[in-house]
Biopython code that builds the backbone (N, CA, C, O; Angstrom):
import numpy as np
from Bio.PDB.StructureBuilder import StructureBuilder

atoms = [
    (1, "MET", "N", (44.998, 17.549, 63.929)),
    (1, "MET", "CA", (43.973, 17.352, 62.845)),
    (1, "MET", "C", (42.699, 17.046, 63.321)),
    (1, "MET", "O", (42.541, 16.191, 64.192)),
    (2, "LYS", "N", (41.644, 17.763, 62.754)),
    (2, "LYS", "CA", (40.248, 17.504, 63.175)),
    (2, "LYS", "C", (39.494, 16.562, 62.114)),
    (2, "LYS", "O", (39.952, 16.349, 60.991)),
    (3, "ALA", "N", (38.409, 16.074, 62.543)),
    (3, "ALA", "CA", (37.684, 15.169, 61.679)),
    (3, "ALA", "C", (36.276, 15.649, 61.575)),
    (3, "ALA", "O", (35.765, 16.276, 62.503)),
    (4, "MET", "N", (35.608, 15.361, 60.428)),
    (4, "MET", "CA", (34.199, 15.776, 60.217)),
    (4, "MET", "C", (33.603, 14.627, 59.313)),
    (4, "MET", "O", (34.217, 14.208, 58.331)),
    (5, "GLU", "N", (32.415, 14.160, 59.685)),
    (5, "GLU", "CA", (31.742, 13.115, 58.802)),
    (5, "GLU", "C", (30.722, 13.728, 57.956)),
    (5, "GLU", "O", (29.793, 14.390, 58.419)),
    (6, "VAL", "N", (30.914, 13.489, 56.629)),
    (6, "VAL", "CA", (29.949, 13.974, 55.699)),
    (6, "VAL", "C", (29.628, 12.813, 54.671)),
    (6, "VAL", "O", (30.302, 11.784, 54.635)),
    (7, "THR", "N", (28.617, 13.041, 53.892)),
    (7, "THR", "CA", (28.193, 12.009, 52.940)),
    (7, "THR", "C", (28.362, 12.610, 51.561)),
    (7, "THR", "O", (28.438, 13.830, 51.418)),
    (8, "GLY", "N", (28.418, 11.806, 50.594)),
    (8, "GLY", "CA", (28.539, 12.229, 49.181)),
    (8, "GLY", "C", (28.441, 11.046, 48.229)),
    (8, "GLY", "O", (27.962, 9.970, 48.587)),
    (9, "ARG", "N", (28.890, 11.267, 47.062)),
    (9, "ARG", "CA", (28.835, 10.205, 46.035)),
    (9, "ARG", "C", (30.102, 10.336, 45.125)),
    (9, "ARG", "O", (30.777, 11.365, 45.168)),
    (10, "ILE", "N", (30.410, 9.342, 44.341)),
    (10, "ILE", "CA", (31.437, 9.320, 43.459)),
    (10, "ILE", "C", (30.820, 9.433, 41.994)),
    (10, "ILE", "O", (30.013, 8.585, 41.615)),
    (11, "ASP", "N", (31.174, 10.394, 41.252)),
    (11, "ASP", "CA", (30.589, 10.571, 39.914)),
    (11, "ASP", "C", (31.309, 9.633, 38.928)),
    (11, "ASP", "O", (32.220, 8.897, 39.306)),
    (12, "ALA", "N", (30.875, 9.680, 37.651)),
    (12, "ALA", "CA", (31.449, 8.794, 36.674)),
    (12, "ALA", "C", (32.968, 9.007, 36.385)),
    (12, "ALA", "O", (33.653, 8.103, 35.906)),
    (13, "GLN", "N", (33.423, 10.133, 36.670)),
    (13, "GLN", "CA", (34.840, 10.467, 36.487)),
    (13, "GLN", "C", (35.652, 10.122, 37.716)),
    (13, "GLN", "O", (36.866, 10.325, 37.735)),
    (14, "GLY", "N", (35.016, 9.617, 38.718)),
    (14, "GLY", "CA", (35.710, 9.314, 39.982)),
    (14, "GLY", "C", (35.889, 10.421, 40.955)),
    (14, "GLY", "O", (36.616, 10.301, 41.941)),
    (15, "ASN", "N", (35.234, 11.483, 40.680)),
    (15, "ASN", "CA", (35.305, 12.662, 41.643)),
    (15, "ASN", "C", (34.392, 12.523, 42.861)),
    (15, "ASN", "O", (33.300, 11.972, 42.718)),
    (16, "LEU", "N", (34.759, 12.970, 43.995)),
    (16, "LEU", "CA", (34.008, 12.937, 45.145)),
    (16, "LEU", "C", (33.109, 14.229, 45.145)),
    (16, "LEU", "O", (33.607, 15.354, 45.117)),
    (17, "ILE", "N", (31.756, 13.998, 45.178)),
    (17, "ILE", "CA", (30.814, 15.073, 45.262)),
    (17, "ILE", "C", (30.125, 15.021, 46.574)),
    (17, "ILE", "O", (29.429, 14.038, 46.827)),
    (18, "LEU", "N", (30.254, 16.013, 47.460)),
    (18, "LEU", "CA", (29.620, 16.089, 48.754)),
    (18, "LEU", "C", (28.180, 16.381, 48.604)),
    (18, "LEU", "O", (27.801, 17.117, 47.693)),
    (19, "ASP", "N", (27.324, 15.828, 49.474)),
    (19, "ASP", "CA", (25.920, 16.065, 49.494)),
    (19, "ASP", "C", (25.646, 17.550, 49.852)),
    (19, "ASP", "O", (24.737, 18.159, 49.289)),
    (20, "GLU", "N", (26.405, 18.111, 50.758)),
    (20, "GLU", "CA", (26.153, 19.468, 51.259)),
    (20, "GLU", "C", (27.590, 20.168, 51.305)),
    (20, "GLU", "O", (28.614, 19.537, 51.562)),
    (21, "PRO", "N", (27.561, 21.472, 51.043)),
    (21, "PRO", "CA", (28.987, 22.196, 51.138)),
    (21, "PRO", "C", (29.352, 22.248, 52.599)),
    (21, "PRO", "O", (28.522, 22.325, 53.504)),
    (22, "LEU", "N", (30.612, 22.201, 52.754)),
    (22, "LEU", "CA", (31.270, 22.265, 54.087)),
    (22, "LEU", "C", (31.254, 23.713, 54.605)),
    (22, "LEU", "O", (31.894, 24.589, 54.025)),
    (23, "GLN", "N", (30.510, 23.958, 55.713)),
    (23, "GLN", "CA", (30.321, 25.270, 56.184)),
    (23, "GLN", "C", (31.608, 25.722, 56.992)),
    (23, "GLN", "O", (32.162, 24.917, 57.741)),
    (24, "GLY", "N", (32.057, 26.954, 56.844)),
    (24, "GLY", "CA", (33.162, 27.384, 57.678)),
    (24, "GLY", "C", (34.511, 26.861, 57.237)),
    (24, "GLY", "O", (35.473, 26.999, 57.993)),
    (25, "MET", "N", (34.633, 26.312, 56.145)),
    (25, "MET", "CA", (35.898, 25.682, 55.670)),
    (25, "MET", "C", (36.453, 26.378, 54.548)),
    (25, "MET", "O", (37.249, 25.763, 53.838)),
    (26, "ALA", "N", (36.152, 27.598, 54.269)),
    (26, "ALA", "CA", (36.641, 28.329, 53.055)),
    (26, "ALA", "C", (38.103, 28.602, 53.153)),
    (26, "ALA", "O", (38.741, 28.753, 52.111)),
    (27, "ASP", "N", (38.691, 28.680, 54.315)),
    (27, "ASP", "CA", (40.098, 28.958, 54.417)),
    (27, "ASP", "C", (40.991, 27.682, 54.292)),
    (27, "ASP", "O", (42.215, 27.791, 54.224)),
    (28, "LEU", "N", (40.380, 26.507, 54.265)),
    (28, "LEU", "CA", (41.121, 25.276, 54.057)),
    (28, "LEU", "C", (41.406, 25.001, 52.573)),
    (28, "LEU", "O", (40.494, 25.101, 51.753)),
    (29, "THR", "N", (42.671, 24.652, 52.206)),
    (29, "THR", "CA", (42.902, 24.331, 50.896)),
    (29, "THR", "C", (43.154, 22.857, 50.612)),
    (29, "THR", "O", (43.011, 22.412, 49.474)),
    (30, "ARG", "N", (43.519, 22.115, 51.609)),
    (30, "ARG", "CA", (43.815, 20.729, 51.405)),
    (30, "ARG", "C", (43.124, 19.951, 52.579)),
    (30, "ARG", "O", (43.036, 20.429, 53.710)),
    (31, "VAL", "N", (42.679, 18.813, 52.254)),
    (31, "VAL", "CA", (42.042, 17.950, 53.254)),
    (31, "VAL", "C", (42.491, 16.466, 53.028)),
    (31, "VAL", "O", (42.895, 16.130, 51.915)),
    (32, "ARG", "N", (42.431, 15.629, 53.998)),
    (32, "ARG", "CA", (42.648, 14.204, 53.886)),
    (32, "ARG", "C", (41.312, 13.550, 53.877)),
    (32, "ARG", "O", (40.441, 13.900, 54.673)),
    (33, "VAL", "N", (41.114, 12.553, 52.944)),
    (33, "VAL", "CA", (39.792, 11.981, 52.835)),
    (33, "VAL", "C", (40.001, 10.455, 53.023)),
    (33, "VAL", "O", (40.925, 9.846, 52.483)),
    (34, "ILE", "N", (39.070, 9.883, 53.830)),
    (34, "ILE", "CA", (38.981, 8.443, 53.947)),
    (34, "ILE", "C", (37.576, 8.109, 53.420)),
    (34, "ILE", "O", (36.581, 8.617, 53.937)),
    (35, "VAL", "N", (37.501, 7.268, 52.407)),
    (35, "VAL", "CA", (36.229, 6.893, 51.868)),
    (35, "VAL", "C", (35.800, 5.540, 52.326)),
    (35, "VAL", "O", (36.499, 4.544, 52.140)),
    (36, "LEU", "N", (34.575, 5.512, 52.964)),
    (36, "LEU", "CA", (33.959, 4.350, 53.449)),
    (36, "LEU", "C", (32.749, 4.008, 52.482)),
    (36, "LEU", "O", (31.960, 4.874, 52.104)),
    (37, "PHE", "N", (32.671, 2.712, 52.122)),
    (37, "PHE", "CA", (31.482, 2.372, 51.161)),
    (37, "PHE", "C", (31.127, 0.991, 51.512)),
    (37, "PHE", "O", (31.894, 0.191, 52.048)),
    (38, "SER", "N", (29.826, 0.752, 51.149)),
    (38, "SER", "CA", (29.249, -0.588, 51.397)),
    (38, "SER", "C", (29.662, -1.461, 50.243)),
    (38, "SER", "O", (29.660, -1.045, 49.084)),
    (39, "GLU", "N", (30.024, -2.713, 50.594)),
    (39, "GLU", "CA", (30.294, -3.683, 49.533)),
    (39, "GLU", "C", (28.989, -4.098, 48.908)),
    (39, "GLU", "O", (27.939, -3.758, 49.453)),
    (40, "GLN", "N", (28.981, -4.778, 47.849)),
    (40, "GLN", "CA", (27.830, -5.203, 47.137)),
    (40, "GLN", "C", (26.990, -6.157, 47.970)),
    (40, "GLN", "O", (25.763, -6.124, 47.872)),
    (41, "THR", "N", (27.591, -6.988, 48.767)),
    (41, "THR", "CA", (26.920, -7.961, 49.577)),
    (41, "THR", "C", (26.126, -7.394, 50.719)),
    (41, "THR", "O", (25.228, -8.039, 51.260)),
    (42, "GLU", "N", (26.486, -6.113, 51.095)),
    (42, "GLU", "CA", (25.827, -5.549, 52.251)),
    (42, "GLU", "C", (24.548, -4.850, 51.847)),
    (42, "GLU", "O", (24.492, -4.323, 50.736)),
    (43, "THR", "N", (23.519, -4.811, 52.672)),
    (43, "THR", "CA", (22.294, -4.101, 52.365)),
    (43, "THR", "C", (22.030, -2.952, 53.356)),
    (43, "THR", "O", (22.599, -2.945, 54.448)),
    (44, "ARG", "N", (21.218, -2.031, 53.005)),
    (44, "ARG", "CA", (20.971, -0.872, 53.914)),
    (44, "ARG", "C", (20.347, -1.385, 55.197)),
    (44, "ARG", "O", (20.509, -0.726, 56.224)),
    (45, "GLU", "N", (19.615, -2.561, 55.220)),
    (45, "GLU", "CA", (19.056, -2.997, 56.406)),
    (45, "GLU", "C", (20.053, -3.455, 57.492)),
    (45, "GLU", "O", (19.709, -3.602, 58.665)),
    (46, "ASP", "N", (21.224, -3.657, 57.071)),
    (46, "ASP", "CA", (22.312, -4.145, 58.039)),
    (46, "ASP", "C", (22.464, -3.288, 59.160)),
    (46, "ASP", "O", (22.771, -3.781, 60.245)),
    (47, "ASP", "N", (22.270, -1.941, 59.020)),
    (47, "ASP", "CA", (22.488, -1.028, 60.067)),
    (47, "ASP", "C", (21.194, -0.641, 60.902)),
    (47, "ASP", "O", (20.357, 0.124, 60.424)),
    (48, "PRO", "N", (21.072, -1.147, 62.055)),
    (48, "PRO", "CA", (19.795, -0.991, 62.796)),
    (48, "PRO", "C", (19.530, 0.558, 63.188)),
    (48, "PRO", "O", (18.408, 0.942, 63.517)),
    (49, "ASP", "N", (20.609, 1.381, 63.128)),
    (49, "ASP", "CA", (20.404, 2.788, 63.414)),
    (49, "ASP", "C", (20.161, 3.616, 62.213)),
    (49, "ASP", "O", (20.103, 4.842, 62.313)),
    (50, "ASP", "N", (20.019, 3.017, 61.101)),
    (50, "ASP", "CA", (19.799, 3.754, 59.794)),
    (50, "ASP", "C", (18.344, 3.881, 59.594)),
    (50, "ASP", "O", (17.711, 2.994, 59.021)),
    (51, "THR", "N", (17.759, 5.021, 60.074)),
    (51, "THR", "CA", (16.358, 5.266, 59.979)),
    (51, "THR", "C", (16.041, 5.676, 58.488)),
    (51, "THR", "O", (16.811, 6.454, 57.926)),
    (52, "PRO", "N", (15.002, 5.212, 57.868)),
    (52, "PRO", "CA", (14.684, 5.622, 56.453)),
    (52, "PRO", "C", (14.406, 7.030, 56.410)),
    (52, "PRO", "O", (13.793, 7.591, 57.319)),
    (53, "VAL", "N", (14.839, 7.631, 55.375)),
    (53, "VAL", "CA", (14.733, 9.156, 55.090)),
    (53, "VAL", "C", (13.266, 9.570, 55.216)),
    (53, "VAL", "O", (12.970, 10.592, 55.836)),
    (54, "GLU", "N", (12.399, 8.840, 54.673)),
    (54, "GLU", "CA", (10.949, 9.247, 54.660)),
    (54, "GLU", "C", (10.444, 9.240, 56.126)),
    (54, "GLU", "O", (9.640, 10.104, 56.478)),
    (55, "GLU", "N", (10.876, 8.319, 56.974)),
    (55, "GLU", "CA", (10.408, 8.355, 58.348)),
    (55, "GLU", "C", (11.056, 9.500, 59.139)),
    (55, "GLU", "O", (10.405, 10.076, 60.011)),
    (56, "VAL", "N", (12.290, 9.836, 58.864)),
    (56, "VAL", "CA", (12.925, 11.078, 59.472)),
    (56, "VAL", "C", (12.130, 12.355, 59.056)),
    (56, "VAL", "O", (11.762, 13.186, 59.885)),
    (57, "LYS", "N", (11.900, 12.452, 57.777)),
    (57, "LYS", "CA", (11.080, 13.623, 57.282)),
    (57, "LYS", "C", (9.791, 13.691, 57.942)),
    (57, "LYS", "O", (9.428, 14.758, 58.437)),
    (58, "ALA", "N", (9.036, 12.612, 57.998)),
    (58, "ALA", "CA", (7.674, 12.578, 58.646)),
    (58, "ALA", "C", (7.784, 13.043, 60.171)),
    (58, "ALA", "O", (6.966, 13.819, 60.664)),
    (59, "SER", "N", (8.866, 12.503, 60.880)),
    (59, "SER", "CA", (9.024, 12.921, 62.243)),
    (59, "SER", "C", (9.303, 14.314, 62.414)),
    (59, "SER", "O", (8.778, 14.953, 63.326)),
    (60, "LEU", "N", (10.166, 14.870, 61.522)),
    (60, "LEU", "CA", (10.494, 16.341, 61.656)),
    (60, "LEU", "C", (9.230, 17.227, 61.300)),
    (60, "LEU", "O", (9.013, 18.292, 61.879)),
    (61, "LYS", "N", (8.472, 16.753, 60.380)),
    (61, "LYS", "CA", (7.220, 17.453, 60.011)),
    (61, "LYS", "C", (6.263, 17.530, 61.231)),
    (61, "LYS", "O", (5.709, 18.576, 61.571)),
    (62, "ARG", "N", (6.111, 16.305, 61.879)),
    (62, "ARG", "CA", (5.191, 16.312, 63.116)),
    (62, "ARG", "C", (5.724, 17.228, 64.230)),
    (62, "ARG", "O", (4.973, 17.928, 64.910)),
    (63, "ALA", "N", (7.017, 17.187, 64.376)),
    (63, "ALA", "CA", (7.675, 17.971, 65.419)),
    (63, "ALA", "C", (7.496, 19.477, 65.156)),
    (63, "ALA", "O", (7.294, 20.238, 66.102)),
    (64, "LEU", "N", (7.565, 19.912, 63.917)),
    (64, "LEU", "CA", (7.391, 21.331, 63.521)),
    (64, "LEU", "C", (5.959, 21.742, 63.774)),
    (64, "LEU", "O", (5.682, 22.824, 64.291)),
    (65, "GLN", "N", (5.004, 20.806, 63.377)),
    (65, "GLN", "CA", (3.594, 21.142, 63.553)),
    (65, "GLN", "C", (3.272, 21.243, 65.068)),
    (65, "GLN", "O", (2.506, 22.102, 65.504)),
    (66, "GLN", "N", (3.862, 20.370, 65.811)),
    (66, "GLN", "CA", (3.582, 20.467, 67.330)),
    (66, "GLN", "C", (4.205, 21.715, 67.870)),
    (66, "GLN", "O", (3.594, 22.316, 68.754)),
    (67, "GLU", "N", (5.351, 22.174, 67.440)),
    (67, "GLU", "CA", (5.959, 23.277, 67.952)),
    (67, "GLU", "C", (5.078, 24.539, 67.526)),
    (67, "GLU", "O", (4.861, 25.434, 68.343)),
    (68, "LYS", "N", (4.603, 24.583, 66.290)),
    (68, "LYS", "CA", (3.773, 25.728, 65.811)),
    (68, "LYS", "C", (2.506, 25.796, 66.555)),
    (68, "LYS", "O", (1.968, 26.889, 66.729)),
    (69, "SER", "N", (1.972, 24.667, 67.023)),
    (69, "SER", "CA", (0.609, 24.651, 67.650)),
    (69, "SER", "C", (0.757, 24.743, 69.177)),
    (69, "SER", "O", (-0.233, 24.662, 69.904)),
    (70, "GLY", "N", (2.057, 24.920, 69.683)),
    (70, "GLY", "CA", (2.241, 25.097, 71.180)),
    (70, "GLY", "C", (2.248, 23.823, 71.962)),
    (70, "GLY", "O", (2.144, 23.861, 73.188)),
    (71, "GLN", "N", (2.374, 22.613, 71.263)),
    (71, "GLN", "CA", (2.289, 21.344, 71.939)),
    (71, "GLN", "C", (3.725, 20.968, 72.289)),
    (71, "GLN", "O", (4.219, 19.926, 71.858)),
    (72, "THR", "N", (4.364, 21.775, 73.033)),
    (72, "THR", "CA", (5.775, 21.511, 73.439)),
    (72, "THR", "C", (5.880, 21.455, 74.980)),
    (72, "THR", "O", (4.957, 21.878, 75.676)),
    (73, "ARG", "N", (6.957, 20.955, 75.490)),
    (73, "ARG", "CA", (7.219, 20.891, 76.984)),
    (73, "ARG", "C", (8.611, 21.481, 77.260)),
    (73, "ARG", "O", (9.488, 21.407, 76.400)),
    (74, "PRO", "N", (8.812, 22.041, 78.400)),
    (74, "PRO", "CA", (10.133, 22.535, 78.714)),
    (74, "PRO", "C", (11.148, 21.424, 78.766)),
    (74, "PRO", "O", (10.838, 20.340, 79.261)),
    (75, "ILE", "N", (12.272, 21.635, 78.305)),
    (75, "ILE", "CA", (13.299, 20.572, 78.324)),
    (75, "ILE", "C", (13.586, 20.028, 79.752)),
    (75, "ILE", "O", (13.958, 18.865, 79.909)),
    (76, "SER", "N", (13.406, 20.892, 80.800)),
    (76, "SER", "CA", (13.659, 20.503, 82.144)),
    (76, "SER", "C", (12.650, 19.411, 82.576)),
    (76, "SER", "O", (12.992, 18.500, 83.330)),
    (77, "GLU", "N", (11.438, 19.524, 82.093)),
    (77, "GLU", "CA", (10.388, 18.484, 82.358)),
    (77, "GLU", "C", (10.659, 17.143, 81.823)),
    (77, "GLU", "O", (10.376, 16.095, 82.403)),
    (78, "LEU", "N", (11.315, 17.264, 80.500)),
    (78, "LEU", "CA", (11.682, 16.015, 79.913)),
    (78, "LEU", "C", (12.834, 15.302, 80.672)),
    (78, "LEU", "O", (12.799, 14.093, 80.901)),
    (79, "TRP", "N", (13.821, 16.083, 81.038)),
    (79, "TRP", "CA", (14.913, 15.578, 81.803)),
    (79, "TRP", "C", (14.485, 14.981, 83.105)),
    (79, "TRP", "O", (14.971, 13.919, 83.493)),
    (80, "ASN", "N", (13.541, 15.673, 83.823)),
    (80, "ASN", "CA", (13.031, 15.009, 85.092)),
    (80, "ASN", "C", (12.441, 13.713, 84.828)),
    (80, "ASN", "O", (12.658, 12.782, 85.604)),
    (81, "ARG", "N", (11.691, 13.564, 83.766)),
    (81, "ARG", "CA", (11.073, 12.327, 83.487)),
    (81, "ARG", "C", (12.102, 11.252, 83.146)),
    (81, "ARG", "O", (11.943, 10.090, 83.519)),
    (82, "ILE", "N", (13.181, 11.657, 82.417)),
    (82, "ILE", "CA", (14.248, 10.672, 82.203)),
    (82, "ILE", "C", (14.992, 10.284, 83.430)),
    (82, "ILE", "O", (15.300, 9.101, 83.577)),
    (83, "ASN", "N", (15.318, 11.201, 84.352)),
    (83, "ASN", "CA", (15.966, 10.889, 85.561)),
    (83, "ASN", "C", (15.110, 9.992, 86.563)),
    (83, "ASN", "O", (15.645, 9.264, 87.399)),
    (84, "ALA", "N", (13.776, 10.108, 86.405)),
    (84, "ALA", "CA", (12.905, 9.455, 87.286)),
    (84, "ALA", "C", (12.921, 7.981, 86.917)),
    (84, "ALA", "O", (12.601, 7.140, 87.758)),
    (85, "GLU", "N", (13.288, 7.640, 85.671)),
    (85, "GLU", "CA", (13.267, 6.206, 85.284)),
    (85, "GLU", "C", (14.448, 5.576, 85.681)),
    (85, "GLU", "O", (14.618, 4.379, 85.446)),
]
sb = StructureBuilder()
sb.init_structure("model")
sb.init_model(0)
sb.init_chain("A")
sb.init_seg("    ")
for serial, (resi, resn, name, xyz) in enumerate(atoms, 1):
    if name == "N":
        sb.init_residue(resn, " ", resi, " ")
    sb.init_atom(name, np.array(xyz, "f"), 0.0, 1.0, " ", f" {name:<3s}", serial, name[0])
structure = sb.get_structure()
């Protein structure tokens, strides 16, 4: 059995609605679902790795602008800098 993590929501009728369609899964007819959800007492700030969506969008926009303007570096240079630390 393989696993894939996706996000979604539960509608008013209790149906699971995925945020994005599952790519390459057209031949599957049945799946096993484990639903994880936050309890009311938990807040979004509890997860230090959960970057706000607006911050992610801004970062991606900056990266695309840098790439379009040629402000990029070869990946080998970046790895060399990481290995030097």
